[in-house]
C-alpha positions, 0 to 999 in steps of 0.5 A, spaced: 543 463 498 539 458 502 541 461 509 536 468 506 531 463 505 524 464 509 517 460 509 519 453 505 516 447 502 517 442 497 511 443 492 512 444 485 510 451 486 515 453 491 520 449 485 518 454 481 517 460 485 525 459 487 527 458 480 523 465 477 527 468 484 535 466 481 532 469 474 529 475 477 534 477 482 539 476 477 536 481 472 535 486 476 542 485 480 544 486 471 541 494 472 542 495 479 550 493 480 550 496 488 544 490 489 544 486 495 540 480 497 537 481 504 532 475 504 528 471 501 520 470 503 517 464 499 510 462 498 505 458 494 501 464 492 506 469 492 513 470 494 517 476 497 525 477 495 527 483 499 533 487 497 537 493 499 539 498 493 541 506 494 535 507 490 530 503 485 523 504 481 518 501 477 522 502 471 528 499 473 523 493 476 519 493 470 525 492 466 528 486 470 521 483 469 522 484 462 529 480 462 527 475 467 521 473 462 524 472 456 529 468 459 523 464 462 520 463 455 527 462 453 527 454 455 534 456 458 536 449 463 537 449 470 543 445 473 545 444 479 553 442 481 556 439 486 563 443 488 568 445 493 570 452 496 576 452 493 572 450 486 567 456 486 572 460 481 570 457 476 563 459 476 563 466 474 559 471 477 558 466 483 552 469 488 554 466 495 557 468 501 561 464 504 561 465 511 554 462 511 556 454 509 558 449 512 563 445 511 567 445 504 561 443 500 558 447 495 552 446 491 551 451 486 544 452 481 546 454 474 540 458 470 544 457 463 547 462 461 545 467 466 546 466 473 550 462 478 547 461 485 549 458 491 543 454 494 542 447 497 533 449 495 529 445 489 528 448 482 525 447 475 529 443 470 528 448 465 526 455 466 520 454 461 517 451 467 515 458 471 511 459 465 512 467 467 513 472 473 509 478 475 511 483 480 504 484 484 508 489 489 514 493 489 514 497 496 520 500 501 521 495 506 525 496 513 533 495 511 530 497 503 525 494 498 520 487 498 518 486 491 512 481 491 512 477 486 508 471 482 509 465 477 504 462 472 500 468 473 496 469 466 489 470 470 492 475 474 495 477 469 488 478 466 485 480 471 489 486 472 488 487 464 481 488 466 482 493 471 487 497 467 482 498 461 475 499 466 481 505 469 483 508 462 475 507 461 474 511 467 479 517 466 477 518 459 484 518 456 489 512 452 495 507 455 501 512 454 497 517 458 494 514 464 500 516 469 500 524 466 492 524 467 493 521 475 499 526 476 494 531 473 488 529 477 492 529 483 496 536 482 488 539 481 485 535 487 491 538 492 490 545 489 483 544 491 485 542 498 489 548 499 484 553 496 479 550 501 483 552 507 485 558 504 478 559 506 475 563 512 470 557 516 465 562 520 463 559 526 460 562 532 461 561 539 455 560 545 453 558 551 450 551 551 447 548 557 453 550 561 459 548 556 462 553 551 458 550 545 462 552 538 459 551 531 458 552 524 455 551 518 458 550 512 457 549 504 460 542 501 467 542 505 473 537 505 471 533 511 478 533 513 479 540 513 472 541 518 475 535 522 482 539 522 478 546 524 474 543 530 481 539 533 485 547 533 478 550 536 478 544 541 478 546 548 476 546 556 469 545 557 467 545 549 463 542 544 464 543 537 458 541 532 460 542 525 454 542 519 455 541 512 451 540 507 453 536 501 449 530 498 447 529 505 446 533 511 453 531 515 453 533 523 461 533 526 460 532 533 467 534 538 467 534 546 473 535 551 475 530 555 472 535 561 466 537 558 462 530 561 459 528 554 460 523 550 459 525 542 457 518 540 451 518 545 450 525 542 451 523 535 446 517 537 440 521 540 441 525 533 440 519 529 433 518 533 431 525 532 432 526 525 433 520 522 440 519 521 446 513 521 454 514 523 457 514 530 463 515 533 467 515 539 467 519 546 470 524 544 469 525 536 463 523 531 460 524 525 453 522 523 448 524 516 441 526 517 434 525 513 433 533 516 435 538 510 435 545 514 441 546 517 438 550 523 434 545 525 439 540 525 444 545 529 438 547 534 436 539 536 444 539 537 443 543 542 437 541 546 440 534 547 446 538 550 442 542 554 
């Protein structure tokens, strides 16, 4: 399997990572029979295992992580065997890609009672030397899935535990109810977004400085919704100004490319006029101003573009 290996050096931590990879991959393979190895990227701090499978989820990864840590804790021997291609049949379940091995000699690394893999890299002498394995990230990759992991990760585990306990307090729930609580909150947010999108956003259109000036004043509106609405309304020789009364007065400016106006310049001038902060680009900019009267903020924008 050495041909799938990338970025390897000969440090002790790399040996721990390499050994952990053998243990974890086999544990995952037991869960997912169609699992195939794409490549391995070893690093002293955090390593990556790239695998191909029809379907993979966190629960399956967690089961493999639990199995791998059990084997690590059992302090099993890690043995290296020198053999030939003709004799590889004596290693049951051997993971090997014969076409990638030059010559007749094969080096087989055995994790006692768990895994046989053709590999030329350095490994620990026993599984206990790995200390533990922690899966830090699991996500889709170009060819399948990337699984990131750390070894000897006690400090990282405690950091995650601290974060988890704070999250429990913030969510006001118990450990076994965290995921349902988060899913409920996500559903509530989506419902609110749909409700806000269903609201009719009243706007006014007039001519200011020879340009079409579209304006609207809103109360606590979602910023993304206002940006989407402005994008729908922008047309030739148009400036859009939306004012959103939230914790602070937010001003959104959008300029068409043929308006001859710069949204960031308008916002900068508004910041000076009304004591605000923010910025953006030529076609789109936003700021928050100290002025609490929406009509005064709107008139200030009109003065700037006139």
